N, C-alpha and C positions, 0 to 999 in steps of 0.2 A: 504494500500500500504506500503510494507516494503522497506525502502531505505537502501541498503548495499553499504558502501563506501570501496573500495579497495585501500589501500595506499601502494605504493612501491617506493623504491629508484632506481628501474630499470623500466622494462616495465609493471610489474604487472600481467603478464600472468599466473604465477604460482598460485598466490592467487585467481585469477579469476576462474581458472580451478577448484580449490578446492571448491570455493563457488558454482559453477554450479553443481559440483558433489554432494554436499550436498543438494541443492535445488531439484535435480532430484529424490531424495528419497521421495518427497512429491507430492501429487496430487494438483498441482498449475496451475493456469492460468497465461499467460504471463503478465497480468495486476496486478498480486498479488505482484510483486516486481520489483525493479529497481536496477541494479548493476551499480554503478558509479566508474569507474576505474580512479584513479589519479596517474599516473606514475611520475617518476623523482623527488620524494621528496628528497631535498638535505639540507634543513635547517629548523629552527624552524618557520620562517616566512611562509614557505609553509604549515606547519602543522596548524599554527594559522589561515591561510586563509580558510582551510577546516573546522576546528572546528567552525569558526564563522558562517558557513551556517547551522549548526546542531541545532535541537530543543530538542533532548533528546530521541527520539524514534528510532533512527537509530542504525545500527550495523557498526562498523569499523573492517575490516579484514586487517591486515597489514603484510607485509613482508619487514621490514626495517632492514638492516644489522647493522647499527650503533646502539649500545646499548643506547647511549645518546639520540638519536632521537626517538628510540622505547619507551624509558621510558618517554620521554617528551609527546609523543602522548598519552600514557597511563594516565598520570597525567591530561592532558587537557580533555580527554574523560571522566574521572571520575568526573571532575568539572562540566561537562555538562550533566552528567547522561547518557552517551552513552555507550552501551555495546561494549567492544573491545576484539577482538580475535587476539592474536599474534601468527602467525603460525611459524615464523622463529626463534625468540630469544630462546625459550626453547630448540629447537632442536640444535641450535648452541652451547649453553652452555653445553648440554649433550655431544655433540661430542668433544668439547674442553676438557672436563674432561676425557673422555674415550681415546682420542688420545694423550692427554698431549701436545697439540699444541695450539698456540695462533690463534685466529680468525683473518683473514686478514682484515676484515671490508671493503671489496671491493665489491660494488654493481655490479650486472649484470654479475656475473661470469658464470652462466649457459648460458646466451645469448652469452657471449664471446666464450665459448666452442663450442656452436652450430655454431657460425659464422666461427670459425676455421675449424670445421669439413666440412662445406659446401664449404669453400674456397679450402680445400684439394681435395674434390670430383671434384670441378670445374677445378682445375689445372690438375688432373689426366685425366679427360675427354678431356681437351685441348691437353695434351701431346699425347693422342691416336689419336685424330682427326687430328692433324697436324704432326703426325709422318712421317718421311721420305719424307717431302715436299709434302704431299698429297694435300694441299691447300695453295697456297702462300698468301692468305688473312690473315693467321695466323701471318705473319711477323709483321704486324702493332700492333696487340694486345698482342703479346708475351712479357713477361718480359725479356727473354733471348732467343737468337737465336744461336743454335749450328751448326757449319759447319764441315764437314769432309768427307773423302772417306768412302766407305763401310767397316764395321767391325772395326770402331774406337770407339765403345761404345756410340754412339750418343743416341740410344733409351734407354738403361739402365740408362744413365745419366739423360735423360729427365724425366723418371719416378721417379728416386730417388729425383730429385729436385722438382718434383710435390708433393711429400710427404712432402716437406717443404713449400707447398702452393705457389710455383713459377710456373708460366705458361711458359713452354718451347716449342719452335718449333725447330725441327732439320731438316737440309737440306743436302742431299747427294751431294757431288761434283763429277760429272762425266764429263770427257772431252767432250763427245758427246752430252751432254744435256745442252741447253742454260740456263743461270742463269736468274731468274726472275728479271725484272726491279725494282720491289719494294725492292729488297735486297739492292740496292744502294741508295734508297730513305729514308729508316728508319734510326733511330739514331744508328750510328755504334758503340756507346759505349756499346750497349747491345749484340753485336755480339762476339762470342767466336769461335776460330778455334781449331780443334783437329788434331794431327798428331801422327805418330809413325814410327818405323823403317821398312825398307823393309822386313827384316828377320822376325820380329814379326808379321807383317801383313800377310806375306806369310804363317806363321805357323797357325795363327788364321783362315785364309780363307781355308786352306787345311783341318783343323779340321771341319770346317763348312760343307765343301763338303762331307767329310766322314760321318758326321752325317745325311746327306741327301741321302746317298747311291750313291753319284757320285764319280766315280773313273776315273783315267787317266788324261792326260793333258787337261787344259782348260785355256783360257786367264785370267780368274778371279784370278788364283793363280800364273800366270807366273810373275817372278821377274821383267822383263822389263816392263810389263803392270803396275805392282804395282808402279814401279819407275815413270812412266809417270803420273799416277794418283796423286801420292804424290807431284810431281813437279807442276802439274796443280793446285792442291789444295793450295799449298803454294803461288803460283802466285795470286790466287783469294784473299786469306787472306791478302796478302800485299796490293792489290788494295783497299781492304776495311779498311786497317789500323787497323785490329783487333788483339788482343793477340792470340798467338798460344801456345797451351799446348801439350807437348809430353806425351801421355797417356801410353807409354810403361812401363810396370811393375808398373803401378799405379792402386790402387783399385778404384772402382767407388766412394766410400765415399771420398777418398783423392782428386780426381779430382773435385768432386762437391764442396768441401770446397774451393779449389783454385779458381773455377769459381765464387763463391759467393764473395770472397775477391776481386777479380779483378773487378767485377761489382760495388762493393761498392767504391773501389778506383777510379773508372772511373766516380763516381758521380751519378750513377743510384740508386735512392732510392726505394728499394723494401720493403715497410713498413710492408707487411704481412708475412715476413719471421718469 
């Protein structure tokens, strides 16, 4: 029975995968070996505890970023007559020389990147799922709730913020449609209102209609209707005591940064930004 110890200052998945890939090249039975994964190595005491269990016939495979701890493991393994394979250190040293940059010595960077990626995917899926008030249940889970009349850039903003790992729900404000009760029950500090001028909204809506092949007068682009919608939206936002951002002549990126700053100033801690 071959005992293989996988030591890592992170989860140890990388080294374990390498070991399994190596073992797969041999005709082995499951009883021929044991892989013991020991993650979270952070100091010499952790290493001493592992080494004390060994008798000399084992193999240690390590992915420890800290050069000091990696060297300490090597010394202790040699004292015990244990074979040690260091996967990470030689690679890091080579990269350090080739890139002419210092190693960060920060464990778990691959895992952090993976977590960031999946948070972004989750936020993007959230933005799509709760776009345009499709499901009011998103009000509770959302990091930010954006309100505004049609064509005030709610959807593009939601998607842009989602790319920063922020879960955003946007809700259209239409005088004829009742507001969900939950809107007045959630933390109003995470609610942001959007507005613009009658002229700008009329221009945007007319362009939208032209792109859809709709010509002629319609209530969607009439200035009086737009005025009524904007007045209604402002009234709702005041009832909710939420900040109102005028998005006229603002790029999506600029509005998004304003929103993030407002949320932070209001005491909402979005740690995953």
